[in-house]
PDB file as gemmi writes it, atoms N, CA and C in Angstrom:
CRYST1    1.000    1.000    1.000  90.00  90.00  90.00 P 1                      
ATOM      1  N   LEU A   1       0.989  -1.339   0.295  1.00  0.00           N  
ATOM      2  CA  LEU A   1       0.424   0.096   0.332  1.00  0.00           C  
ATOM      3  C   LEU A   1       1.265   1.037   0.444  1.00  0.00           C  
ATOM      4  N   ASP A   2       1.131   1.842  -0.939  1.00  0.00           N  
ATOM      5  CA  ASP A   2       2.438   2.249  -0.722  1.00  0.00           C  
ATOM      6  C   ASP A   2       1.426   4.068  -1.832  1.00  0.00           C  
ATOM      7  N   HIS A   3       0.389   4.085  -1.777  1.00  0.00           N  
ATOM      8  CA  HIS A   3      -0.622   5.469  -2.512  1.00  0.00           C  
ATOM      9  C   HIS A   3      -0.318   6.386  -1.377  1.00  0.00           C  
ATOM     10  N   PRO A   4       0.101   7.530  -1.297  1.00  0.00           N  
ATOM     11  CA  PRO A   4       0.223   8.243   0.229  1.00  0.00           C  
ATOM     12  C   PRO A   4      -1.453   8.111   0.770  1.00  0.00           C  
ATOM     13  N   VAL A   5      -2.426   8.341   0.397  1.00  0.00           N  
ATOM     14  CA  VAL A   5      -3.530   8.114   0.434  1.00  0.00           C  
ATOM     15  C   VAL A   5      -3.817   7.077   1.822  1.00  0.00           C  
ATOM     16  N   PHE A   6      -2.852   6.279   1.752  1.00  0.00           N  
ATOM     17  CA  PHE A   6      -2.985   4.869   2.770  1.00  0.00           C  
ATOM     18  C   PHE A   6      -1.920   5.246   3.818  1.00  0.00           C  
ATOM     19  N   ASN A   7      -1.389   6.676   3.841  1.00  0.00           N  
ATOM     20  CA  ASN A   7      -0.704   6.991   5.410  1.00  0.00           C  
ATOM     21  C   ASN A   7      -1.011   8.443   5.648  1.00  0.00           C  
ATOM     22  N   THR A   8      -1.759   9.092   5.221  1.00  0.00           N  
ATOM     23  CA  THR A   8      -1.858  10.578   5.240  1.00  0.00           C  
ATOM     24  C   THR A   8      -2.058  10.834   6.253  1.00  0.00           C  
ATOM     25  N   PHE A   9      -2.595  10.304   7.164  1.00  0.00           N  
ATOM     26  CA  PHE A   9      -3.453  10.643   8.659  1.00  0.00           C  
ATOM     27  C   PHE A   9      -2.892   8.801   9.232  1.00  0.00           C  
ATOM     28  N   TYR A  10      -3.395   8.087   9.132  1.00  0.00           N  
ATOM     29  CA  TYR A  10      -3.324   6.858   9.915  1.00  0.00           C  
ATOM     30  C   TYR A  10      -2.840   6.115   9.153  1.00  0.00           C  
ATOM     31  N   GLU A  11      -1.957   5.194   9.477  1.00  0.00           N  
ATOM     32  CA  GLU A  11      -0.721   4.151   8.620  1.00  0.00           C  
ATOM     33  C   GLU A  11      -1.827   2.771   8.343  1.00  0.00           C  
ATOM     34  N   ILE A  12      -2.468   2.568   7.244  1.00  0.00           N  
ATOM     35  CA  ILE A  12      -3.171   1.672   6.373  1.00  0.00           C  
ATOM     36  C   ILE A  12      -2.062   0.591   5.748  1.00  0.00           C  
ATOM     37  N   ASP A  13      -1.964  -0.254   6.825  1.00  0.00           N  
ATOM     38  CA  ASP A  13      -0.791  -1.965   6.750  1.00  0.00           C  
ATOM     39  C   ASP A  13      -1.837  -2.762   5.839  1.00  0.00           C  
ATOM     40  N   GLU A  14      -2.784  -2.433   5.658  1.00  0.00           N  
ATOM     41  CA  GLU A  14      -3.813  -3.991   5.519  1.00  0.00           C  
ATOM     42  C   GLU A  14      -4.958  -3.212   5.374  1.00  0.00           C  
ATOM     43  N   ILE A  15      -5.596  -4.097   3.373  1.00  0.00           N  
ATOM     44  CA  ILE A  15      -7.132  -3.199   3.155  1.00  0.00           C  
ATOM     45  C   ILE A  15      -7.923  -4.723   3.971  1.00  0.00           C  
ATOM     46  N   LEU A  16      -8.754  -4.229   5.097  1.00  0.00           N  
ATOM     47  CA  LEU A  16      -9.648  -5.398   5.800  1.00  0.00           C  
ATOM     48  C   LEU A  16     -10.772  -5.775   5.338  1.00  0.00           C  
ATOM     49  N   GLN A  17     -11.268  -6.534   4.341  1.00  0.00           N  
ATOM     50  CA  GLN A  17     -12.591  -6.877   3.549  1.00  0.00           C  
ATOM     51  C   GLN A  17     -13.728  -6.553   5.237  1.00  0.00           C  
ATOM     52  N   VAL A  18     -14.598  -5.743   4.886  1.00  0.00           N  
ATOM     53  CA  VAL A  18     -15.434  -5.037   6.101  1.00  0.00           C  
ATOM     54  C   VAL A  18     -17.143  -5.227   5.276  1.00  0.00           C  
ATOM     55  N   PRO A  19     -17.904  -6.467   5.842  1.00  0.00           N  
ATOM     56  CA  PRO A  19     -19.151  -7.214   5.342  1.00  0.00           C  
ATOM     57  C   PRO A  19     -20.069  -6.276   5.932  1.00  0.00           C  
ATOM     58  N   ALA A  20     -20.534  -6.741   5.450  1.00  0.00           N  
ATOM     59  CA  ALA A  20     -22.096  -5.631   5.312  1.00  0.00           C  
ATOM     60  C   ALA A  20     -22.954  -5.996   7.112  1.00  0.00           C  
ATOM     61  N   TYR A  21     -23.372  -5.094   7.230  1.00  0.00           N  
ATOM     62  CA  TYR A  21     -24.054  -4.735   8.842  1.00  0.00           C  
ATOM     63  C   TYR A  21     -24.491  -6.833   9.169  1.00  0.00           C  
ATOM     64  N   GLY A  22     -25.456  -7.359   7.868  1.00  0.00           N  
ATOM     65  CA  GLY A  22     -26.132  -8.384   8.283  1.00  0.00           C  
ATOM     66  C   GLY A  22     -25.273  -9.856   8.081  1.00  0.00           C  
ATOM     67  N   ARG A  23     -23.873  -9.506   7.425  1.00  0.00           N  
ATOM     68  CA  ARG A  23     -22.992 -10.634   7.239  1.00  0.00           C  
ATOM     69  C   ARG A  23     -21.797 -10.986   7.993  1.00  0.00           C  
ATOM     70  N   PHE A  24     -21.861  -9.866   9.033  1.00  0.00           N  
ATOM     71  CA  PHE A  24     -20.973  -9.810   9.821  1.00  0.00           C  
ATOM     72  C   PHE A  24     -20.224 -11.124  10.992  1.00  0.00           C  
ATOM     73  N   TRP A  25     -21.326 -11.617  11.189  1.00  0.00           N  
ATOM     74  CA  TRP A  25     -21.150 -13.275  11.624  1.00  0.00           C  
ATOM     75  C   TRP A  25     -20.807 -14.592  11.439  1.00  0.00           C  
ATOM     76  N   GLY A  26     -21.105 -14.233   9.988  1.00  0.00           N  
ATOM     77  CA  GLY A  26     -20.903 -15.461   9.517  1.00  0.00           C  
ATOM     78  C   GLY A  26     -21.561 -15.250   7.768  1.00  0.00           C  
ATOM     79  N   GLY A  27     -21.300 -16.484   6.973  1.00  0.00           N  
ATOM     80  CA  GLY A  27     -21.858 -16.292   5.843  1.00  0.00           C  
ATOM     81  C   GLY A  27     -21.428 -15.992   4.420  1.00  0.00           C  
ATOM     82  N   ALA A  28     -21.713 -15.283   3.476  1.00  0.00           N  
ATOM     83  CA  ALA A  28     -20.824 -15.310   2.564  1.00  0.00           C  
ATOM     84  C   ALA A  28     -20.405 -13.521   2.418  1.00  0.00           C  
ATOM     85  N   THR A  29     -19.266 -12.976   3.318  1.00  0.00           N  
ATOM     86  CA  THR A  29     -19.151 -12.008   2.953  1.00  0.00           C  
ATOM     87  C   THR A  29     -18.202 -10.781   2.185  1.00  0.00           C  
ATOM     88  N   TRP A  30     -18.854 -11.442   0.709  1.00  0.00           N  
ATOM     89  CA  TRP A  30     -17.556 -10.977  -0.289  1.00  0.00           C  
ATOM     90  C   TRP A  30     -19.019 -10.600  -1.567  1.00  0.00           C  
ATOM     91  N   GLU A  31     -18.331 -10.366  -3.018  1.00  0.00           N  
ATOM     92  CA  GLU A  31     -19.354 -10.355  -3.975  1.00  0.00           C  
ATOM     93  C   GLU A  31     -18.845 -11.478  -4.926  1.00  0.00           C  
ATOM     94  N   ARG A  32     -19.573 -11.412  -6.067  1.00  0.00           N  
ATOM     95  CA  ARG A  32     -19.976 -12.589  -6.549  1.00  0.00           C  
ATOM     96  C   ARG A  32     -18.708 -12.662  -7.219  1.00  0.00           C  
ATOM     97  N   ASP A  33     -18.082 -11.340  -7.364  1.00  0.00           N  
ATOM     98  CA  ASP A  33     -16.896 -11.642  -8.682  1.00  0.00           C  
ATOM     99  C   ASP A  33     -15.433 -11.500  -7.444  1.00  0.00           C  
ATOM    100  N   GLY A  34     -15.424 -11.475  -7.069  1.00  0.00           N  
ATOM    101  CA  GLY A  34     -14.004 -12.126  -6.311  1.00  0.00           C  
ATOM    102  C   GLY A  34     -14.338 -12.308  -3.974  1.00  0.00           C  
ATOM    103  N   TYR A  35     -13.335 -12.586  -3.978  1.00  0.00           N  
ATOM    104  CA  TYR A  35     -13.476 -12.625  -2.406  1.00  0.00           C  
ATOM    105  C   TYR A  35     -12.466 -11.702  -1.703  1.00  0.00           C  
ATOM    106  N   VAL A  36     -11.232 -11.070  -2.609  1.00  0.00           N  
ATOM    107  CA  VAL A  36     -10.433 -10.165  -2.043  1.00  0.00           C  
ATOM    108  C   VAL A  36     -10.888  -8.746  -1.706  1.00  0.00           C  
ATOM    109  N   PRO A  37     -10.535  -7.915  -0.937  1.00  0.00           N  
ATOM    110  CA  PRO A  37     -10.664  -6.768  -1.112  1.00  0.00           C  
ATOM    111  C   PRO A  37      -9.977  -5.660  -1.453  1.00  0.00           C  
ATOM    112  N   TYR A  38     -10.203  -4.891  -2.232  1.00  0.00           N  
ATOM    113  CA  TYR A  38      -9.206  -4.095  -2.935  1.00  0.00           C  
ATOM    114  C   TYR A  38      -9.545  -2.318  -2.974  1.00  0.00           C  
ATOM    115  N   VAL A  39      -8.790  -1.201  -2.806  1.00  0.00           N  
ATOM    116  CA  VAL A  39      -8.841   0.018  -2.656  1.00  0.00           C  
ATOM    117  C   VAL A  39      -7.890   0.153  -4.140  1.00  0.00           C  
ATOM    118  N   LYS A  40      -9.131   0.589  -5.460  1.00  0.00           N  
ATOM    119  CA  LYS A  40      -8.076   1.328  -6.447  1.00  0.00           C  
ATOM    120  C   LYS A  40      -8.664   3.217  -6.525  1.00  0.00           C  
ATOM    121  N   GLY A  41      -7.966   3.791  -7.841  1.00  0.00           N  
ATOM    122  CA  GLY A  41      -8.227   4.980  -7.782  1.00  0.00           C  
ATOM    123  C   GLY A  41      -7.770   5.376  -9.390  1.00  0.00           C  
ATOM    124  N   ILE A  42      -8.485   6.112  -9.786  1.00  0.00           N  
ATOM    125  CA  ILE A  42      -8.782   6.572 -10.786  1.00  0.00           C  
ATOM    126  C   ILE A  42      -8.274   8.563 -10.983  1.00  0.00           C  
ATOM    127  N   GLU A  43      -6.801   8.523 -12.059  1.00  0.00           N  
ATOM    128  CA  GLU A  43      -6.131   9.615 -11.317  1.00  0.00           C  
ATOM    129  C   GLU A  43      -6.064  10.264 -12.850  1.00  0.00           C  
ATOM    130  N   ASP A  44      -6.223  11.787 -13.163  1.00  0.00           N  
ATOM    131  CA  ASP A  44      -6.367  12.660 -13.884  1.00  0.00           C  
ATOM    132  C   ASP A  44      -4.741  12.329 -14.702  1.00  0.00           C  
ATOM    133  N   ASP A  45      -5.092  13.204 -16.187  1.00  0.00           N  
ATOM    134  CA  ASP A  45      -4.014  13.183 -16.484  1.00  0.00           C  
ATOM    135  C   ASP A  45      -2.671  13.669 -16.035  1.00  0.00           C  
ATOM    136  N   ASP A  46      -2.753  14.138 -15.023  1.00  0.00           N  
ATOM    137  CA  ASP A  46      -1.657  14.731 -14.019  1.00  0.00           C  
ATOM    138  C   ASP A  46      -1.758  14.051 -13.136  1.00  0.00           C  
ATOM    139  N   GLY A  47      -1.558  13.031 -12.850  1.00  0.00           N  
ATOM    140  CA  GLY A  47      -1.364  12.269 -11.353  1.00  0.00           C  
ATOM    141  C   GLY A  47      -2.064  12.648 -10.780  1.00  0.00           C  
ATOM    142  N   ARG A  48      -3.080  13.121 -10.574  1.00  0.00           N  
ATOM    143  CA  ARG A  48      -3.872  13.515  -9.542  1.00  0.00           C  
ATOM    144  C   ARG A  48      -4.794  12.011  -9.554  1.00  0.00           C  
ATOM    145  N   LEU A  49      -5.228  12.212  -7.575  1.00  0.00           N  
ATOM    146  CA  LEU A  49      -6.006  11.373  -7.194  1.00  0.00           C  
ATOM    147  C   LEU A  49      -7.619  11.831  -7.344  1.00  0.00           C  
ATOM    148  N   MET A  50      -8.683  11.180  -8.490  1.00  0.00           N  
ATOM    149  CA  MET A  50     -10.073  12.157  -8.737  1.00  0.00           C  
ATOM    150  C   MET A  50     -10.721  11.237  -8.061  1.00  0.00           C  
ATOM    151  N   VAL A  51     -10.871   9.792  -8.401  1.00  0.00           N  
ATOM    152  CA  VAL A  51     -11.757   8.439  -7.355  1.00  0.00           C  
ATOM    153  C   VAL A  51     -11.395   7.516  -6.556  1.00  0.00           C  
ATOM    154  N   ILE A  52     -11.665   7.358  -5.621  1.00  0.00           N  
ATOM    155  CA  ILE A  52     -11.570   5.978  -5.146  1.00  0.00           C  
ATOM    156  C   ILE A  52     -12.436   5.340  -5.022  1.00  0.00           C  
ATOM    157  N   ILE A  53     -12.038   4.269  -4.805  1.00  0.00           N  
ATOM    158  CA  ILE A  53     -13.124   2.893  -5.069  1.00  0.00           C  
ATOM    159  C   ILE A  53     -12.447   1.594  -4.531  1.00  0.00           C  
ATOM    160  N   ASN A  54     -13.756   1.083  -3.334  1.00  0.00           N  
ATOM    161  CA  ASN A  54     -13.500   0.364  -2.241  1.00  0.00           C  
ATOM    162  C   ASN A  54     -14.339  -1.105  -3.250  1.00  0.00           C  
ATOM    163  N   TRP A  55     -13.495  -1.357  -3.071  1.00  0.00           N  
ATOM    164  CA  TRP A  55     -14.322  -3.301  -3.777  1.00  0.00           C  
ATOM    165  C   TRP A  55     -14.260  -4.624  -2.172  1.00  0.00           C  
ATOM    166  N   ASN A  56     -15.508  -4.905  -2.268  1.00  0.00           N  
ATOM    167  CA  ASN A  56     -15.510  -6.068  -1.044  1.00  0.00           C  
ATOM    168  C   ASN A  56     -15.161  -5.547   0.260  1.00  0.00           C  
ATOM    169  N   THR A  57     -15.279  -3.811   0.031  1.00  0.00           N  
ATOM    170  CA  THR A  57     -15.052  -3.946   1.788  1.00  0.00           C  
ATOM    171  C   THR A  57     -16.012  -2.892   2.192  1.00  0.00           C  
ATOM    172  N   ASP A  58     -16.848  -3.377   2.668  1.00  0.00           N  
ATOM    173  CA  ASP A  58     -17.864  -2.064   2.548  1.00  0.00           C  
ATOM    174  C   ASP A  58     -17.878  -1.315   3.806  1.00  0.00           C  
ATOM    175  N   LEU A  59     -17.168  -0.137   3.732  1.00  0.00           N  
ATOM    176  CA  LEU A  59     -16.896   1.346   4.531  1.00  0.00           C  
ATOM    177  C   LEU A  59     -18.049   1.979   4.855  1.00  0.00           C  
ATOM    178  N   GLY A  60     -19.076   1.841   4.495  1.00  0.00           N  
ATOM    179  CA  GLY A  60     -20.664   3.199   4.657  1.00  0.00           C  
ATOM    180  C   GLY A  60     -21.054   2.152   5.836  1.00  0.00           C  
ATOM    181  N   ASP A  61     -20.909   0.989   5.609  1.00  0.00           N  
ATOM    182  CA  ASP A  61     -21.612  -0.341   6.617  1.00  0.00           C  
ATOM    183  C   ASP A  61     -20.938  -0.301   7.979  1.00  0.00           C  
ATOM    184  N   ALA A  62     -20.231  -0.152   7.898  1.00  0.00           N  
ATOM    185  CA  ALA A  62     -19.216   0.282   9.103  1.00  0.00           C  
ATOM    186  C   ALA A  62     -19.281   1.514   9.760  1.00  0.00           C  
ATOM    187  N   TRP A  63     -19.142   2.641   8.911  1.00  0.00           N  
ATOM    188  CA  TRP A  63     -19.508   4.219   9.826  1.00  0.00           C  
ATOM    189  C   TRP A  63     -21.020   4.113  10.250  1.00  0.00           C  
ATOM    190  N   GLU A  64     -21.933   3.151   9.551  1.00  0.00           N  
ATOM    191  CA  GLU A  64     -22.982   3.754   9.653  1.00  0.00           C  
ATOM    192  C   GLU A  64     -23.375   3.188  11.256  1.00  0.00           C  
ATOM    193  N   TRP A  65     -22.714   1.794  11.351  1.00  0.00           N  
ATOM    194  CA  TRP A  65     -23.336   0.728  12.345  1.00  0.00           C  
ATOM    195  C   TRP A  65     -22.220   0.774  13.265  1.00  0.00           C  
ATOM    196  N   ALA A  66     -21.096   1.480  13.090  1.00  0.00           N  
ATOM    197  CA  ALA A  66     -20.190   1.641  14.020  1.00  0.00           C  
ATOM    198  C   ALA A  66     -20.540   1.703  15.772  1.00  0.00           C  
ATOM    199  N   GLU A  67     -21.721   2.315  16.024  1.00  0.00           N  
ATOM    200  CA  GLU A  67     -22.743   2.592  16.953  1.00  0.00           C  
ATOM    201  C   GLU A  67     -23.160   1.345  18.304  1.00  0.00           C  
ATOM    202  N   GLN A  68     -23.795   0.319  17.315  1.00  0.00           N  
ATOM    203  CA  GLN A  68     -23.657  -0.814  17.607  1.00  0.00           C  
ATOM    204  C   GLN A  68     -22.827  -1.369  18.533  1.00  0.00           C  
ATOM    205  N   PRO A  69     -22.994  -2.059  19.888  1.00  0.00           N  
ATOM    206  CA  PRO A  69     -22.680  -2.948  20.337  1.00  0.00           C  
ATOM    207  C   PRO A  69     -22.187  -3.922  19.913  1.00  0.00           C  
ATOM    208  N   ASP A  70     -22.756  -4.322  19.221  1.00  0.00           N  
ATOM    209  CA  ASP A  70     -22.380  -5.835  18.399  1.00  0.00           C  
ATOM    210  C   ASP A  70     -21.478  -6.142  17.417  1.00  0.00           C  
ATOM    211  N   TYR A  71     -21.325  -5.054  16.799  1.00  0.00           N  
ATOM    212  CA  TYR A  71     -20.684  -4.557  15.527  1.00  0.00           C  
ATOM    213  C   TYR A  71     -18.991  -4.463  15.859  1.00  0.00           C  
ATOM    214  N   PRO A  72     -18.169  -5.370  15.086  1.00  0.00           N  
ATOM    215  CA  PRO A  72     -17.052  -5.442  15.262  1.00  0.00           C  
ATOM    216  C   PRO A  72     -16.428  -4.488  15.243  1.00  0.00           C  
ATOM    217  N   LEU A  73     -15.337  -3.733  16.310  1.00  0.00           N  
ATOM    218  CA  LEU A  73     -14.948  -2.507  16.545  1.00  0.00           C  
ATOM    219  C   LEU A  73     -13.471  -2.551  15.295  1.00  0.00           C  
ATOM    220  N   GLN A  74     -13.081  -3.826  14.870  1.00  0.00           N  
ATOM    221  CA  GLN A  74     -11.923  -3.681  13.726  1.00  0.00           C  
ATOM    222  C   GLN A  74     -12.657  -3.628  12.656  1.00  0.00           C  
ATOM    223  N   TYR A  75     -13.713  -3.353  12.184  1.00  0.00           N  
ATOM    224  CA  TYR A  75     -14.386  -3.013  11.284  1.00  0.00           C  
ATOM    225  C   TYR A  75     -14.351  -1.770  10.758  1.00  0.00           C  
ATOM    226  N   SER A  76     -14.880  -1.309  12.422  1.00  0.00           N  
ATOM    227  CA  SER A  76     -15.608   0.610  12.064  1.00  0.00           C  
ATOM    228  C   SER A  76     -13.768   1.397  12.258  1.00  0.00           C  
ATOM    229  N   THR A  77     -13.245   1.042  12.893  1.00  0.00           N  
ATOM    230  CA  THR A  77     -12.411   1.115  13.192  1.00  0.00           C  
ATOM    231  C   THR A  77     -10.972   1.725  12.129  1.00  0.00           C  
ATOM    232  N   PHE A  78     -11.234   0.644  11.106  1.00  0.00           N  
ATOM    233  CA  PHE A  78     -10.607   0.501   9.435  1.00  0.00           C  
ATOM    234  C   PHE A  78     -11.253   1.382   8.847  1.00  0.00           C  
ATOM    235  N   ALA A  79     -12.560   1.275   8.884  1.00  0.00           N  
ATOM    236  CA  ALA A  79     -13.470   2.329   8.166  1.00  0.00           C  
ATOM    237  C   ALA A  79     -12.998   3.511   8.675  1.00  0.00           C  
ATOM    238  N   PHE A  80     -13.647   3.983   9.538  1.00  0.00           N  
ATOM    239  CA  PHE A  80     -12.825   5.421   9.791  1.00  0.00           C  
ATOM    240  C   PHE A  80     -11.444   5.987   9.773  1.00  0.00           C  
ATOM    241  N   GLN A  81     -10.778   4.544  10.131  1.00  0.00           N  
ATOM    242  CA  GLN A  81      -9.404   5.621   9.146  1.00  0.00           C  
ATOM    243  C   GLN A  81      -9.246   5.455   8.348  1.00  0.00           C  
ATOM    244  N   MET A  82      -9.714   4.912   6.756  1.00  0.00           N  
ATOM    245  CA  MET A  82      -9.468   4.923   5.418  1.00  0.00           C  
ATOM    246  C   MET A  82     -10.244   6.369   5.077  1.00  0.00           C  
ATOM    247  N   GLY A  83     -11.676   6.498   5.739  1.00  0.00           N  
ATOM    248  CA  GLY A  83     -12.173   7.981   5.330  1.00  0.00           C  
ATOM    249  C   GLY A  83     -11.741   8.768   6.149  1.00  0.00           C  
ATOM    250  N   VAL A  84     -11.002   9.046   6.992  1.00  0.00           N  
ATOM    251  CA  VAL A  84     -10.189  10.597   7.740  1.00  0.00           C  
ATOM    252  C   VAL A  84      -8.854  10.479   6.318  1.00  0.00           C  
ATOM    253  N   ASN A  85      -8.705   9.371   6.620  1.00  0.00           N  
ATOM    254  CA  ASN A  85      -7.177   9.371   5.282  1.00  0.00           C  
ATOM    255  C   ASN A  85      -7.634  10.023   3.340  1.00  0.00           C  
ATOM    256  N   MET A  86      -9.145   9.162   3.407  1.00  0.00           N  
ATOM    257  CA  MET A  86      -9.176   9.918   2.407  1.00  0.00           C  
ATOM    258  C   MET A  86      -9.666  11.924   2.252  1.00  0.00           C  
ATOM    259  N   ILE A  87     -10.380  12.134   3.559  1.00  0.00           N  
ATOM    260  CA  ILE A  87     -10.885  13.120   3.486  1.00  0.00           C  
ATOM    261  C   ILE A  87      -9.326  14.445   3.426  1.00  0.00           C  
ATOM    262  N   VAL A  88      -7.960  13.593   4.742  1.00  0.00           N  
ATOM    263  CA  VAL A  88      -7.341  14.947   4.730  1.00  0.00           C  
ATOM    264  C   VAL A  88      -6.388  14.371   3.601  1.00  0.00           C  
ATOM    265  N   TYR A  89      -6.202  13.676   2.656  1.00  0.00           N  
ATOM    266  CA  TYR A  89      -5.875  13.737   1.639  1.00  0.00           C  
ATOM    267  C   TYR A  89      -6.525  14.852  -0.108  1.00  0.00           C  
ATOM    268  N   ALA A  90      -7.194  14.143   0.309  1.00  0.00           N  
ATOM    269  CA  ALA A  90      -8.688  15.117  -0.863  1.00  0.00           C  
ATOM    270  C   ALA A  90      -8.148  16.379  -0.444  1.00  0.00           C  
ATOM    271  N   MET A  91      -7.847  17.054   0.913  1.00  0.00           N  
ATOM    272  CA  MET A  91      -8.233  18.617   1.559  1.00  0.00           C  
ATOM    273  C   MET A  91      -6.450  18.795   1.227  1.00  0.00           C  
ATOM    274  N   SER A  92      -5.457  18.168   0.439  1.00  0.00           N  
ATOM    275  CA  SER A  92      -4.203  18.420   0.979  1.00  0.00           C  
ATOM    276  C   SER A  92      -3.337  17.974  -0.383  1.00  0.00           C  
ATOM    277  N   HIS A  93      -3.868  18.057  -1.453  1.00  0.00           N  
ATOM    278  CA  HIS A  93      -3.565  17.713  -2.556  1.00  0.00           C  
ATOM    279  C   HIS A  93      -5.016  17.871  -3.708  1.00  0.00           C  
TER     280      HIS A  93                                                      
END                                                                             
């Protein structure tokens, strides 16, 4: 994870597969097209990151359900750290 967005504020060493709220306790936690979570970006002609794509990692659910006592802390922590990094990166580049 060598792009600056992964260490702008928090050091992100691994992309976690954050399952949807209804799936975190078991069952299929991935999309039909693959099991591996990843983050990709689309850059403009000058190399500036314009779009961030999260695949097989449901950051939105982790943000939405973070206050639920039964929601796993590791998922909400990762999602908030990734979100803060994206915002700080966008505001500083």
